[in-house]
N, CA, C, O and the ligand as a Tripos MOL2 file, in Angstrom:
@<TRIPOS>MOLECULE
protein
  265   263    67     0     0
PROTEIN
NO_CHARGES

@<TRIPOS>ATOM
      1 N          17.9560  -23.9680  -12.9230 N.3       1 MET1
      2 CA         18.6460  -23.0310  -12.0260 C.3       1 MET1
      3 C          18.2040  -23.2620  -10.5900 C.2       1 MET1
      4 O          17.0120  -23.2450  -10.2840 O.2       1 MET1
      5 N          19.1650  -23.4750   -9.7270 N.am      2 SER2
      6 CA         18.8250  -23.6970   -8.3260 C.3       2 SER2
      7 C          19.2900  -22.5430   -7.4590 C.2       2 SER2
      8 O          19.3610  -22.6510   -6.2350 O.2       2 SER2
      9 N          19.6000  -21.4510   -8.1060 N.am      3 GLU3
     10 CA         20.0810  -20.2990   -7.3580 C.3       3 GLU3
     11 C          18.9510  -19.7070   -6.5260 C.2       3 GLU3
     12 O          17.8480  -19.4720   -7.0170 O.2       3 GLU3
     13 N          19.2520  -19.4760   -5.2700 N.am      4 VAL4
     14 CA         18.2430  -18.8990   -4.3930 C.3       4 VAL4
     15 C          18.5150  -17.4070   -4.2340 C.2       4 VAL4
     16 O          19.5570  -16.9900   -3.7290 O.2       4 VAL4
     17 N          17.5750  -16.6470   -4.6670 N.am      5 ILE5
     18 CA         17.7360  -15.1950   -4.5750 C.3       5 ILE5
     19 C          17.1250  -14.7070   -3.2680 C.2       5 ILE5
     20 O          15.9660  -14.9790   -2.9560 O.2       5 ILE5
     21 N          17.9350  -13.9850   -2.5240 N.am      6 SER6
     22 CA         17.4120  -13.4440   -1.2790 C.3       6 SER6
     23 C          17.3990  -11.9240   -1.3320 C.2       6 SER6
     24 O          18.1880  -11.3000   -2.0420 O.2       6 SER6
     25 N          16.5060  -11.3600   -0.5850 N.am      7 TYR7
     26 CA         16.3570   -9.9060   -0.5550 C.3       7 TYR7
     27 C          15.8340   -9.5310    0.8170 C.2       7 TYR7
     28 O          15.2680  -10.3780    1.5090 O.2       7 TYR7
     29 N          16.0060   -8.2930    1.2250 N.am      8 PRO8
     30 CA         15.5070   -7.8940    2.5370 C.3       8 PRO8
     31 C          13.9870   -7.7480    2.5230 C.2       8 PRO8
     32 O          13.4120   -7.1720    1.6000 O.2       8 PRO8
     33 N          13.3630   -8.2690    3.5450 N.am      9 CYS9
     34 CA         11.9140   -8.1240    3.6930 C.3       9 CYS9
     35 C          11.5660   -6.6380    3.7360 C.2       9 CYS9
     36 O          12.2040   -5.8790    4.4660 O.2       9 CYS9
     37 N          10.5660   -6.2130    2.9680 N.am     10 PRO10
     38 CA         10.2010   -4.7950    2.9370 C.3      10 PRO10
     39 C           9.7460   -4.2660    4.2950 C.2      10 PRO10
     40 O           9.7710   -3.0610    4.5460 O.2      10 PRO10
     41 N           9.3390   -5.1680    5.1510 N.am     11 GLN11
     42 CA          8.8090   -4.7470    6.4370 C.3      11 GLN11
     43 C           9.8710   -4.7160    7.5260 C.2      11 GLN11
     44 O          10.0120   -3.7110    8.2230 O.2      11 GLN11
     45 N          10.6230   -5.8130    7.6800 N.am     12 CYS12
     46 CA         11.5560   -5.9060    8.8030 C.3      12 CYS12
     47 C          13.0020   -6.0530    8.3550 C.2      12 CYS12
     48 O          13.9010   -6.1680    9.1880 O.2      12 CYS12
     49 N          13.2330   -6.0520    7.0520 N.am     13 LYS13
     50 CA         14.5780   -6.1210    6.4780 C.3      13 LYS13
     51 C          15.2820   -7.4500    6.7210 C.2      13 LYS13
     52 O          16.4920   -7.5470    6.5170 O.2      13 LYS13
     53 N          14.5710   -8.4510    7.1410 N.am     14 THR14
     54 CA         15.1720   -9.7640    7.2900 C.3      14 THR14
     55 C          15.4260  -10.3740    5.9240 C.2      14 THR14
     56 O          14.5510  -10.3460    5.0590 O.2      14 THR14
     57 N          16.6220  -10.9270    5.7210 N.am     15 PRO15
     58 CA         16.8860  -11.5790    4.4380 C.3      15 PRO15
     59 C          15.8520  -12.6580    4.1470 C.2      15 PRO15
     60 O          15.6060  -13.5400    4.9710 O.2      15 PRO15
     61 N          15.2650  -12.5790    2.9910 N.am     16 THR16
     62 CA         14.1370  -13.4210    2.6530 C.3      16 THR16
     63 C          14.3370  -13.9820    1.2630 C.2      16 THR16
     64 O          14.9630  -13.3410    0.4190 O.2      16 THR16
     65 N          13.8180  -15.1600    1.0140 N.am     17 THR17
     66 CA         13.9100  -15.7230   -0.3220 C.3      17 THR17
     67 C          12.5640  -15.6490   -1.0220 C.2      17 THR17
     68 O          11.5100  -15.7290   -0.3900 O.2      17 THR17
     69 N          12.6180  -15.4970   -2.3100 N.am     18 TRP18
     70 CA         11.3910  -15.3270   -3.0820 C.3      18 TRP18
     71 C          10.7230  -16.6730   -3.3340 C.2      18 TRP18
     72 O           9.5000  -16.7940   -3.2830 O.2      18 TRP18
     73 N          11.5540  -17.6890   -3.6090 N.am     19 THR19
     74 CA         10.9880  -18.9840   -3.9660 C.3      19 THR19
     75 C          10.4230  -19.6900   -2.7470 C.2      19 THR19
     76 O          10.9600  -19.5750   -1.6450 O.2      19 THR19
     77 N           9.3430  -20.4150   -2.9510 N.am     20 ASP20
     78 CA          8.6940  -21.1650   -1.8800 C.3      20 ASP20
     79 C           8.3470  -20.2740   -0.6970 C.2      20 ASP20
     80 O           8.4190  -20.7040    0.4540 O.2      20 ASP20
     81 N           7.9810  -19.0640   -0.9770 N.am     21 ASN21
     82 CA          7.6220  -18.1420    0.0930 C.3      21 ASN21
     83 C           6.1790  -17.6840   -0.1050 C.2      21 ASN21
     84 O           5.9030  -16.8370   -0.9550 O.2      21 ASN21
     85 N           5.2740  -18.2360    0.6680 N.am     22 PRO22
     86 CA          3.8630  -17.8920    0.4890 C.3      22 PRO22
     87 C           3.5430  -16.4660    0.9160 C.2      22 PRO22
     88 O           2.4720  -15.9360    0.6230 O.2      22 PRO22
     89 N           4.4930  -15.8630    1.6140 N.am     23 TYR23
     90 CA          4.2260  -14.5090    2.1250 C.3      23 TYR23
     91 C           4.9440  -13.4400    1.3350 C.2      23 TYR23
     92 O           4.9640  -12.2760    1.7330 O.2      23 TYR23
     93 N           5.5360  -13.8260    0.2180 N.am     24 LYS24
     94 CA          6.3010  -12.8580   -0.5490 C.3      24 LYS24
     95 C           5.4420  -11.6540   -0.9120 C.2      24 LYS24
     96 O           4.2500  -11.8220   -1.1690 O.2      24 LYS24
     97 N           5.9930  -10.4630   -0.9430 N.am     25 PRO25
     98 CA          7.4310  -10.2030   -0.8110 C.3      25 PRO25
     99 C           7.9050  -10.1190    0.6370 C.2      25 PRO25
    100 O           9.0340   -9.6960    0.8870 O.2      25 PRO25
    101 N           7.0840  -10.5060    1.5750 N.am     26 PHE26
    102 CA          7.4870  -10.3900    2.9740 C.3      26 PHE26
    103 C           8.0990  -11.6880    3.4580 C.2      26 PHE26
    104 O           8.0220  -12.7140    2.7830 O.2      26 PHE26
    105 N           8.7160  -11.6350    4.6480 N.am     27 CYS27
    106 CA          9.4050  -12.8150    5.1400 C.3      27 CYS27
    107 C           8.4540  -13.7360    5.8790 C.2      27 CYS27
    108 O           8.7240  -14.9290    6.0180 O.2      27 CYS27
    109 N           7.3610  -13.2000    6.3480 N.am     28 SER28
    110 CA          6.4820  -14.0220    7.1660 C.3      28 SER28
    111 C           5.0560  -13.4910    7.1290 C.2      28 SER28
    112 O           4.7800  -12.4010    6.6270 O.2      28 SER28
    113 N           4.1690  -14.2980    7.6760 N.am     29 ASP29
    114 CA          2.7690  -13.9110    7.7530 C.3      29 ASP29
    115 C           2.6160  -12.6160    8.5460 C.2      29 ASP29
    116 O           1.8010  -11.7550    8.2150 O.2      29 ASP29
    117 N           3.4230  -12.5010    9.6040 N.am     30 ARG30
    118 CA          3.3300  -11.3280   10.4570 C.3      30 ARG30
    119 C           3.6310  -10.0420    9.6800 C.2      30 ARG30
    120 O           2.8850   -9.0660    9.7550 O.2      30 ARG30
    121 N           4.7360  -10.0640    8.9350 N.am     31 CYS31
    122 CA          5.1050   -8.8650    8.1840 C.3      31 CYS31
    123 C           4.0550   -8.5350    7.1290 C.2      31 CYS31
    124 O           3.7640   -7.3680    6.8670 O.2      31 CYS31
    125 N           3.5050   -9.5580    6.5430 N.am     32 LYS32
    126 CA          2.4720   -9.3250    5.5340 C.3      32 LYS32
    127 C           1.2570   -8.6580    6.1730 C.2      32 LYS32
    128 O           0.6950   -7.7160    5.6150 O.2      32 LYS32
    129 N           0.8610   -9.1420    7.3280 N.am     33 LEU33
    130 CA         -0.2980   -8.5730    8.0110 C.3      33 LEU33
    131 C          -0.0210   -7.1490    8.4750 C.2      33 LEU33
    132 O          -0.8920   -6.2830    8.3900 O.2      33 LEU33
    133 N           1.1930   -6.9090    8.9660 N.am     34 ILE34
    134 CA          1.5420   -5.5570    9.3960 C.3      34 ILE34
    135 C           1.4130   -4.5970    8.2260 C.2      34 ILE34
    136 O           0.8590   -3.5050    8.3520 O.2      34 ILE34
    137 N           1.9390   -5.0300    7.0770 N.am     35 ASP35
    138 CA          1.9000   -4.1460    5.9160 C.3      35 ASP35
    139 C           0.4710   -3.9300    5.4470 C.2      35 ASP35
    140 O           0.0880   -2.8090    5.1110 O.2      35 ASP35
    141 N          -0.3050   -4.9760    5.4230 N.am     36 LEU36
    142 CA         -1.6950   -4.8300    5.0050 C.3      36 LEU36
    143 C          -2.4490   -3.9240    5.9560 C.2      36 LEU36
    144 O          -3.2810   -3.1190    5.5390 O.2      36 LEU36
    145 N          -2.1490   -4.0630    7.2430 N.am     37 GLY37
    146 CA         -2.8060   -3.2260    8.2370 C.3      37 GLY37
    147 C          -2.4430   -1.7710    8.0550 C.2      37 GLY37
    148 O          -3.3120   -0.9010    8.1040 O.2      37 GLY37
    149 N          -1.1710   -1.4980    7.8450 N.am     38 ALA38
    150 CA         -0.7300   -0.1250    7.6450 C.3      38 ALA38
    151 C          -1.3410    0.4390    6.3810 C.2      38 ALA38
    152 O          -1.7420    1.6020    6.3360 O.2      38 ALA38
    153 N          -1.4080   -0.3780    5.3740 N.am     39 TRP39
    154 CA         -1.9610    0.0540    4.1010 C.3      39 TRP39
    155 C          -3.4430    0.4050    4.2700 C.2      39 TRP39
    156 O          -3.9120    1.4230    3.7630 O.2      39 TRP39
    157 N          -4.1560   -0.4410    4.9790 N.am     40 ALA40
    158 CA         -5.5960   -0.2410    5.1090 C.3      40 ALA40
    159 C          -5.9160    0.9270    6.0240 C.2      40 ALA40
    160 O          -6.8980    1.6370    5.8050 O.2      40 ALA40
    161 N          -5.0920    1.1360    7.0550 N.am     41 SER41
    162 CA         -5.4550    2.1370    8.0490 C.3      41 SER41
    163 C          -4.8910    3.5120    7.7310 C.2      41 SER41
    164 O          -5.4590    4.5190    8.1520 O.2      41 SER41
    165 N          -3.7860    3.5770    6.9980 N.am     42 GLU42
    166 CA         -3.1710    4.8870    6.7750 C.3      42 GLU42
    167 C          -3.0380    5.2440    5.2980 C.2      42 GLU42
    168 O          -3.6040    6.2290    4.8230 O.2      42 GLU42
    169 N          -2.2720    4.4130    4.5820 N.am     43 ASP43
    170 CA         -1.8920    4.8190    3.2420 C.3      43 ASP43
    171 C          -3.0600    4.7880    2.2690 C.2      43 ASP43
    172 O          -3.0150    5.4330    1.2220 O.2      43 ASP43
    173 N          -4.0870    4.0570    2.6040 N.am     44 TYR44
    174 CA         -5.1640    3.8880    1.6420 C.3      44 TYR44
    175 C          -6.3100    4.8560    1.8910 C.2      44 TYR44
    176 O          -7.3490    4.7810    1.2350 O.2      44 TYR44
    177 N          -6.1180    5.7650    2.8400 N.am     45 LYS45
    178 CA         -7.1360    6.7900    3.0670 C.3      45 LYS45
    179 C          -7.3900    7.5640    1.7840 C.2      45 LYS45
    180 O          -6.4530    7.9260    1.0730 O.2      45 LYS45
    181 N          -8.6030    7.8060    1.5040 N.am     46 ILE46
    182 CA         -8.9240    8.6140    0.3350 C.3      46 ILE46
    183 C          -8.8530   10.0890    0.7210 C.2      46 ILE46
    184 O          -9.6080   10.5420    1.5810 O.2      46 ILE46
    185 N          -7.9610   10.8290    0.0990 N.am     47 PRO47
    186 CA         -7.8550   12.2600    0.4230 C.3      47 PRO47
    187 C          -9.1070   12.9810   -0.0210 C.2      47 PRO47
    188 O          -9.4480   12.9750   -1.2030 O.2      47 PRO47
    189 N          -9.7830   13.5940    0.9110 N.am     48 SER48
    190 CA        -11.0770   14.1830    0.5810 C.3      48 SER48
    191 C         -11.0280   15.7020    0.4940 C.2      48 SER48
    192 O         -11.9300   16.3240   -0.0670 O.2      48 SER48
    193 N          -9.9780   16.3010    1.0480 N.am     49 ASP49
    194 CA         -9.9800   17.7560    1.1320 C.3      49 ASP49
    195 C          -9.2490   18.4460   -0.0010 C.2      49 ASP49
    196 O          -9.7040   19.4640   -0.5240 O.2      49 ASP49
    197 N          -8.0940   17.8730   -0.3810 N.am     50 ASP50
    198 CA         -7.2640   18.6380   -1.2930 C.3      50 ASP50
    199 C          -6.9740   17.9160   -2.6030 C.2      50 ASP50
    200 O          -5.8750   18.0440   -3.1420 O.2      50 ASP50
    201 N          -7.9200   17.1730   -3.1140 N.am     51 THR51
    202 CA         -7.7250   16.6000   -4.4390 C.3      51 THR51
    203 C          -8.3360   17.5440   -5.4730 C.2      51 THR51
    204 O          -9.3520   18.1850   -5.2060 O.2      51 THR51
    205 N          -7.7370   17.6260   -6.6200 N.am     52 PRO52
    206 CA         -8.2890   18.4910   -7.6750 C.3      52 PRO52
    207 C          -9.6960   18.0650   -8.0580 C.2      52 PRO52
    208 O         -10.5200   18.8900   -8.4530 O.2      52 PRO52
    209 N          -9.9650   16.7650   -7.9380 N.am     53 PHE53
    210 CA        -11.2830   16.2910   -8.3430 C.3      53 PHE53
    211 C         -12.3800   16.8180   -7.4280 C.2      53 PHE53
    212 O         -13.4180   17.2970   -7.8870 O.2      53 PHE53
    213 N         -12.1280   16.7200   -6.1060 N.am     54 SER54
    214 CA        -13.1610   17.1880   -5.1850 C.3      54 SER54
    215 C         -13.3200   18.6980   -5.3120 C.2      54 SER54
    216 O         -14.4200   19.2230   -5.1380 O.2      54 SER54
    217 N         -12.2190   19.4060   -5.6180 N.am     55 ASP55
    218 CA        -12.3090   20.8490   -5.7890 C.3      55 ASP55
    219 C         -13.1660   21.1920   -7.0020 C.2      55 ASP55
    220 O         -14.0270   22.0710   -6.9510 O.2      55 ASP55
    221 N         -12.9080   20.4810   -8.0860 N.am     56 GLU56
    222 CA        -13.7140   20.7190   -9.2860 C.3      56 GLU56
    223 C         -15.1790   20.4170   -9.0320 C.2      56 GLU56
    224 O         -16.0690   21.1410   -9.4780 O.2      56 GLU56
    225 N         -15.4110   19.3360   -8.3070 N.am     57 LEU57
    226 CA        -16.7910   18.9630   -8.0280 C.3      57 LEU57
    227 C         -17.5020   20.0390   -7.2300 C.2      57 LEU57
    228 O         -18.6320   20.4100   -7.5460 O.2      57 LEU57
    229 N         -16.8320   20.5460   -6.1790 N.am     58 SER58
    230 CA        -17.4970   21.5410   -5.3550 C.3      58 SER58
    231 C         -17.7080   22.8290   -6.1430 C.2      58 SER58
    232 O         -18.7130   23.5130   -5.9540 O.2      58 SER58
    233 N         -16.7720   23.1610   -7.0210 N.am     59 GLN59
    234 CA        -16.9590   24.3600   -7.8460 C.3      59 GLN59
    235 C         -18.1370   24.1840   -8.7880 C.2      59 GLN59
    236 O         -18.9320   25.1030   -8.9870 O.2      59 GLN59
    237 N         -18.2390   22.9980   -9.3650 N.am     60 ALA60
    238 CA        -19.3490   22.7370  -10.2680 C.3      60 ALA60
    239 C         -20.6710   22.8120   -9.5120 C.2      60 ALA60
    240 O         -21.6700   23.3110  -10.0310 O.2      60 ALA60
    241 N         -20.6610   22.3150   -8.2920 N.am     61 GLU61
    242 CA        -21.8750   22.4000   -7.4770 C.3      61 GLU61
    243 C         -22.2790   23.8480   -7.2510 C.2      61 GLU61
    244 O         -23.4450   24.2170   -7.3890 O.2      61 GLU61
    245 N         -21.2850   24.6600   -6.9000 N.am     62 GLN62
    246 CA        -21.5910   26.0520   -6.6300 C.3      62 GLN62
    247 C         -22.0940   26.7580   -7.8780 C.2      62 GLN62
    248 O         -23.0180   27.5690   -7.8170 O.2      62 GLN62
    249 N         -21.4730   26.4410   -9.0150 N.am     63 LEU63
    250 CA        -21.8860   27.0860  -10.2560 C.3      63 LEU63
    251 C         -23.3350   26.7270  -10.5970 C.2      63 LEU63
    252 O         -24.1190   27.5730  -11.0270 O.2      63 LEU63
    253 N         -23.6650   25.4600  -10.3950 N.am     64 SER64
    254 CA        -25.0090   25.0580  -10.7610 C.3      64 SER64
    255 C         -26.0300   25.6230   -9.7710 C.2      64 SER64
    256 O         -27.2160   25.7440  -10.0800 O.2      64 SER64
    257 N         -25.5500   25.9620   -8.5910 N.am     65 ARG65
    258 CA        -26.4600   26.4740   -7.5840 C.3      65 ARG65
    259 C         -26.8090   27.9550   -7.8180 C.2      65 ARG65
    260 O         -27.9180   28.4020   -7.5280 O.2      65 ARG65
    261 N         -25.8230   28.7010   -8.3550 N.am     66 TYR66
    262 CA        -26.0770   30.1420   -8.5060 C.3      66 TYR66
    263 C         -26.6040   30.5010   -9.8930 C.2      66 TYR66
    264 O         -26.8640   31.6720  -10.1710 O.2      66 TYR66
    265 ZN          9.7190   -9.3870    7.5800 Zn       67 ZN67
@<TRIPOS>BOND
     1     1     2 1
     2     2     3 1
     3     3     4 2
     4     3     5 am
     5     5     6 1
     6     6     7 1
     7     7     8 2
     8     7     9 am
     9     9    10 1
    10    10    11 1
    11    11    12 2
    12    11    13 am
    13    13    14 1
    14    14    15 1
    15    15    16 2
    16    15    17 am
    17    17    18 1
    18    18    19 1
    19    19    20 2
    20    19    21 am
    21    21    22 1
    22    22    23 1
    23    23    24 2
    24    23    25 am
    25    25    26 1
    26    26    27 1
    27    27    28 2
    28    27    29 am
    29    29    30 1
    30    30    31 1
    31    31    32 2
    32    31    33 am
    33    33    34 1
    34    34    35 1
    35    35    36 2
    36    35    37 am
    37    37    38 1
    38    38    39 1
    39    39    40 2
    40    39    41 am
    41    41    42 1
    42    42    43 1
    43    43    44 2
    44    43    45 am
    45    45    46 1
    46    46    47 1
    47    47    48 2
    48    47    49 am
    49    49    50 1
    50    50    51 1
    51    51    52 2
    52    51    53 am
    53    53    54 1
    54    54    55 1
    55    55    56 2
    56    55    57 am
    57    57    58 1
    58    58    59 1
    59    59    60 2
    60    59    61 am
    61    61    62 1
    62    62    63 1
    63    63    64 2
    64    63    65 am
    65    65    66 1
    66    66    67 1
    67    67    68 2
    68    67    69 am
    69    69    70 1
    70    70    71 1
    71    71    72 2
    72    71    73 am
    73    73    74 1
    74    74    75 1
    75    75    76 2
    76    75    77 am
    77    77    78 1
    78    78    79 1
    79    79    80 2
    80    79    81 am
    81    81    82 1
    82    82    83 1
    83    83    84 2
    84    83    85 am
    85    85    86 1
    86    86    87 1
    87    87    88 2
    88    87    89 am
    89    89    90 1
    90    90    91 1
    91    91    92 2
    92    91    93 am
    93    93    94 1
    94    94    95 1
    95    95    96 2
    96    95    97 am
    97    97    98 1
    98    98    99 1
    99    99   100 2
   100    99   101 am
   101   101   102 1
   102   102   103 1
   103   103   104 2
   104   103   105 am
   105   105   106 1
   106   106   107 1
   107   107   108 2
   108   107   109 am
   109   109   110 1
   110   110   111 1
   111   111   112 2
   112   111   113 am
   113   113   114 1
   114   114   115 1
   115   115   116 2
   116   115   117 am
   117   117   118 1
   118   118   119 1
   119   119   120 2
   120   119   121 am
   121   121   122 1
   122   122   123 1
   123   123   124 2
   124   123   125 am
   125   125   126 1
   126   126   127 1
   127   127   128 2
   128   127   129 am
   129   129   130 1
   130   130   131 1
   131   131   132 2
   132   131   133 am
   133   133   134 1
   134   134   135 1
   135   135   136 2
   136   135   137 am
   137   137   138 1
   138   138   139 1
   139   139   140 2
   140   139   141 am
   141   141   142 1
   142   142   143 1
   143   143   144 2
   144   143   145 am
   145   145   146 1
   146   146   147 1
   147   147   148 2
   148   147   149 am
   149   149   150 1
   150   150   151 1
   151   151   152 2
   152   151   153 am
   153   153   154 1
   154   154   155 1
   155   155   156 2
   156   155   157 am
   157   157   158 1
   158   158   159 1
   159   159   160 2
   160   159   161 am
   161   161   162 1
   162   162   163 1
   163   163   164 2
   164   163   165 am
   165   165   166 1
   166   166   167 1
   167   167   168 2
   168   167   169 am
   169   169   170 1
   170   170   171 1
   171   171   172 2
   172   171   173 am
   173   173   174 1
   174   174   175 1
   175   175   176 2
   176   175   177 am
   177   177   178 1
   178   178   179 1
   179   179   180 2
   180   179   181 am
   181   181   182 1
   182   182   183 1
   183   183   184 2
   184   183   185 am
   185   185   186 1
   186   186   187 1
   187   187   188 2
   188   187   189 am
   189   189   190 1
   190   190   191 1
   191   191   192 2
   192   191   193 am
   193   193   194 1
   194   194   195 1
   195   195   196 2
   196   195   197 am
   197   197   198 1
   198   198   199 1
   199   199   200 2
   200   199   201 am
   201   201   202 1
   202   202   203 1
   203   203   204 2
   204   203   205 am
   205   205   206 1
   206   206   207 1
   207   207   208 2
   208   207   209 am
   209   209   210 1
   210   210   211 1
   211   211   212 2
   212   211   213 am
   213   213   214 1
   214   214   215 1
   215   215   216 2
   216   215   217 am
   217   217   218 1
   218   218   219 1
   219   219   220 2
   220   219   221 am
   221   221   222 1
   222   222   223 1
   223   223   224 2
   224   223   225 am
   225   225   226 1
   226   226   227 1
   227   227   228 2
   228   227   229 am
   229   229   230 1
   230   230   231 1
   231   231   232 2
   232   231   233 am
   233   233   234 1
   234   234   235 1
   235   235   236 2
   236   235   237 am
   237   237   238 1
   238   238   239 1
   239   239   240 2
   240   239   241 am
   241   241   242 1
   242   242   243 1
   243   243   244 2
   244   243   245 am
   245   245   246 1
   246   246   247 1
   247   247   248 2
   248   247   249 am
   249   249   250 1
   250   250   251 1
   251   251   252 2
   252   251   253 am
   253   253   254 1
   254   254   255 1
   255   255   256 2
   256   255   257 am
   257   257   258 1
   258   258   259 1
   259   259   260 2
   260   259   261 am
   261   261   262 1
   262   262   263 1
   263   263   264 2
@<TRIPOS>SUBSTRUCTURE
     1 MET1         2 RESIDUE 1 A MET
     2 SER2         6 RESIDUE 1 A SER
     3 GLU3        10 RESIDUE 1 A GLU
     4 VAL4        14 RESIDUE 1 A VAL
     5 ILE5        18 RESIDUE 1 A ILE
     6 SER6        22 RESIDUE 1 A SER
     7 TYR7        26 RESIDUE 1 A TYR
     8 PRO8        30 RESIDUE 1 A PRO
     9 CYS9        34 RESIDUE 1 A CYS
    10 PRO10       38 RESIDUE 1 A PRO
    11 GLN11       42 RESIDUE 1 A GLN
    12 CYS12       46 RESIDUE 1 A CYS
    13 LYS13       50 RESIDUE 1 A LYS
    14 THR14       54 RESIDUE 1 A THR
    15 PRO15       58 RESIDUE 1 A PRO
    16 THR16       62 RESIDUE 1 A THR
    17 THR17       66 RESIDUE 1 A THR
    18 TRP18       70 RESIDUE 1 A TRP
    19 THR19       74 RESIDUE 1 A THR
    20 ASP20       78 RESIDUE 1 A ASP
    21 ASN21       82 RESIDUE 1 A ASN
    22 PRO22       86 RESIDUE 1 A PRO
    23 TYR23       90 RESIDUE 1 A TYR
    24 LYS24       94 RESIDUE 1 A LYS
    25 PRO25       98 RESIDUE 1 A PRO
    26 PHE26      102 RESIDUE 1 A PHE
    27 CYS27      106 RESIDUE 1 A CYS
    28 SER28      110 RESIDUE 1 A SER
    29 ASP29      114 RESIDUE 1 A ASP
    30 ARG30      118 RESIDUE 1 A ARG
    31 CYS31      122 RESIDUE 1 A CYS
    32 LYS32      126 RESIDUE 1 A LYS
    33 LEU33      130 RESIDUE 1 A LEU
    34 ILE34      134 RESIDUE 1 A ILE
    35 ASP35      138 RESIDUE 1 A ASP
    36 LEU36      142 RESIDUE 1 A LEU
    37 GLY37      146 RESIDUE 1 A GLY
    38 ALA38      150 RESIDUE 1 A ALA
    39 TRP39      154 RESIDUE 1 A TRP
    40 ALA40      158 RESIDUE 1 A ALA
    41 SER41      162 RESIDUE 1 A SER
    42 GLU42      166 RESIDUE 1 A GLU
    43 ASP43      170 RESIDUE 1 A ASP
    44 TYR44      174 RESIDUE 1 A TYR
    45 LYS45      178 RESIDUE 1 A LYS
    46 ILE46      182 RESIDUE 1 A ILE
    47 PRO47      186 RESIDUE 1 A PRO
    48 SER48      190 RESIDUE 1 A SER
    49 ASP49      194 RESIDUE 1 A ASP
    50 ASP50      198 RESIDUE 1 A ASP
    51 THR51      202 RESIDUE 1 A THR
    52 PRO52      206 RESIDUE 1 A PRO
    53 PHE53      210 RESIDUE 1 A PHE
    54 SER54      214 RESIDUE 1 A SER
    55 ASP55      218 RESIDUE 1 A ASP
    56 GLU56      222 RESIDUE 1 A GLU
    57 LEU57      226 RESIDUE 1 A LEU
    58 SER58      230 RESIDUE 1 A SER
    59 GLN59      234 RESIDUE 1 A GLN
    60 ALA60      238 RESIDUE 1 A ALA
    61 GLU61      242 RESIDUE 1 A GLU
    62 GLN62      246 RESIDUE 1 A GLN
    63 LEU63      250 RESIDUE 1 A LEU
    64 SER64      254 RESIDUE 1 A SER
    65 ARG65      258 RESIDUE 1 A ARG
    66 TYR66      262 RESIDUE 1 A TYR
    67 ZN67       265 GROUP 0 **** ****
């Protein structure tokens, strides 16, 4: 099969091909870096205030303290 499948780059929506694309699923090194940067700086933040786990932990701490 020599069919080339193209799809919009998740970052900039430029039509991109999957085959022979070292930056897939992105169209270029730039888009890949932008996405990694956004992921590392924003989306990958660990929520520390309002997770059920941290709430349970703090409650357990208080219980063991009193
Ligand atoms: Zn792109």
